[in-house]
C-alpha positions in Angstrom: -96.5 -74.4 -136.6 -93.9 -72.5 -134.4 -90.6 -71.2 -135.5 -87.6 -72.4 -133.7 -85.4 -69.8 -132.1 -82.1 -70.6 -131.2 -81.6 -70.5 -127.3 -85.3 -70.8 -126.8 -85.3 -73.9 -124.5 -82.8 -72.2 -122.4 -85.3 -69.1 -122.2 -88.2 -71.3 -121.5 -86.4 -73.1 -118.6 -85.5 -69.6 -117.3 -89.0 -68.2 -117.6 -90.3 -71.2 -115.7 -87.9 -70.8 -112.9 -88.4 -67.0 -112.9 -91.3 -67.1 -110.4 -89.4 -68.8 -107.8 -86.6 -66.7 -108.4 -88.6 -63.5 -108.2 -90.0 -64.6 -104.8 -86.6 -65.4 -103.6 -85.3 -62.0 -104.7 -88.4 -60.0 -103.3 -88.1 -61.6 -99.7 -85.1 -59.3 -98.6 -87.0 -56.2 -100.0 -90.4 -57.3 -98.1 -88.4 -57.8 -95.1 -86.8 -54.3 -95.1 -90.3 -52.7 -96.0 -91.8 -54.5 -93.1 -89.2 -53.2 -90.8 -89.6 -49.5 -92.1 -93.4 -49.9 -91.8 -93.3 -51.2 -88.1 -90.6 -48.3 -87.2 -93.2 -45.8 -88.6 -96.0 -47.4 -86.7 -94.3 -47.3 -83.5 -93.7 -43.7 -84.0 -97.2 -43.1 -84.9 -98.5 -44.9 -81.9 -96.7 -42.6 -79.7 -99.7 -40.3 -79.5 -101.5 -43.1 -77.5 -98.5 -44.0 -75.1 -100.0 -45.0 -71.9 -97.5 -47.7 -70.8 -95.5 -48.2 -73.9 -96.8 -52.0 -74.2 -98.6 -51.2 -77.5 -95.7 -49.7 -79.1 -93.1 -52.2 -77.9 -95.4 -55.1 -79.4 -95.6 -53.5 -82.9 -93.3 -56.1 -84.8 -92.1 -56.8 -88.7 -92.4 -60.6 -89.5 -90.2 -61.3 -92.5 -91.2 -64.2 -94.9 -90.3 -67.5 -93.5 -90.8 -66.0 -89.8 -93.8 -66.5 -87.4 -95.6 -63.7 -85.9 -95.8 -63.4 -82.3 -98.4 -64.7 -80.4 -101.6 -62.7 -79.9 -100.4 -60.6 -83.0 -102.9 -62.0 -85.7 -106.1 -63.6 -85.0 -105.2 -64.6 -81.7 -102.6 -67.0 -82.7 -99.2 -67.3 -84.6 -99.0 -67.4 -88.4 -96.1 -68.2 -90.5 -95.2 -65.6 -93.3 -94.8 -67.5 -96.8 -92.7 -66.6 -99.7 -93.7 -62.9 -101.0 -95.3 -62.2 -97.7 -94.3 -60.1 -94.7 -96.3 -58.9 -91.8 -96.5 -55.9 -89.6 -98.5 -56.8 -86.3 -99.4 -55.3 -82.8 -100.0 -57.3 -79.8 -98.8 -59.4 -77.2 -100.2 -60.7 -73.9 -99.9 -57.5 -72.1 -100.9 -55.6 -75.1 -103.9 -56.7 -76.7 -105.8 -53.4 -77.5 -104.1 -52.4 -80.7 -107.5 -52.7 -82.6 -109.0 -50.2 -80.1 -106.4 -47.6 -80.5 -106.4 -48.1 -84.3 -110.0 -48.0 -84.8 -111.5 -46.4 -81.4 -114.3 -47.5 -79.3 -118.1 -46.6 -79.0 -119.9 -46.3 -75.7 -121.0 -49.7 -74.3 -123.4 -50.2 -71.1 -122.2 -52.8 -68.5 -124.6 -54.8 -66.8 -124.4 -52.8 -63.7 -125.8 -49.6 -65.9 -122.3 -47.6 -66.1 -120.9 -46.7 -69.4 -117.5 -47.6 -70.6 -117.2 -44.2 -72.5 -115.8 -43.8 -76.0 -112.3 -43.4 -77.1 -111.3 -41.7 -80.3 -109.5 -43.5 -83.0 -105.5 -42.9 -82.9 -104.8 -45.1 -86.1 -100.9 -46.0 -86.5 -100.8 -49.2 -88.6 -102.6 -47.8 -91.5 -101.0 -44.5 -91.7 -97.6 -46.4 -91.6 -98.6 -48.3 -94.6 -99.6 -45.1 -96.4 -96.7 -43.2 -95.9 -94.3 -46.3 -97.0 -96.8 -47.6 -99.7 -95.1 -46.0 -102.8 -91.6 -46.6 -101.9 -92.5 -50.3 -101.1 -94.2 -50.7 -104.4 -91.2 -48.8 -106.3 -88.8 -51.1 -104.4 -90.8 -54.5 -105.4 -90.9 -53.1 -108.9 -87.2 -52.7 -109.1 -86.6 -56.2 -107.8 -89.1 -57.9 -110.2 -87.8 -55.8 -113.2 -84.2 -57.0 -112.3 -85.3 -60.6 -112.2 -87.0 -60.6 -115.5 -83.9 -59.1 -117.1 -81.9 -61.8 -115.6 -84.3 -64.4 -116.7 -84.3 -62.8 -120.3 -80.5 -62.9 -120.6 
């Protein structure tokens, strides 16, 4: 047997609607955060600059937008509600993973070696630089939406 609380029906409706309201409120915060991370990734990738194509290919994808071709798993991906992506890659710059993680020496069929390339990470450090600020921003948005729903 539950107790009836005046206004509980309205609160129940608000609580059911809250997840969508939270996602809608989070989307601008996620887009802003992705832009900040992408900007830091571009700055960090400067150490590996050769042609600048990799740096120019670093892009932020906001919720509802689609990543550039060649940026994620070789194709396009659309960010859903509550998602944002920072990607690197385009037809002329498909070597972001090699810069981020480095390479080992490999032997060609003719016996020559490719040599090695030291890792020069730019995406993961960009995330680490922004992680606490992004988490705090998202917590603020969620708290504000919960307070709105509880009123």
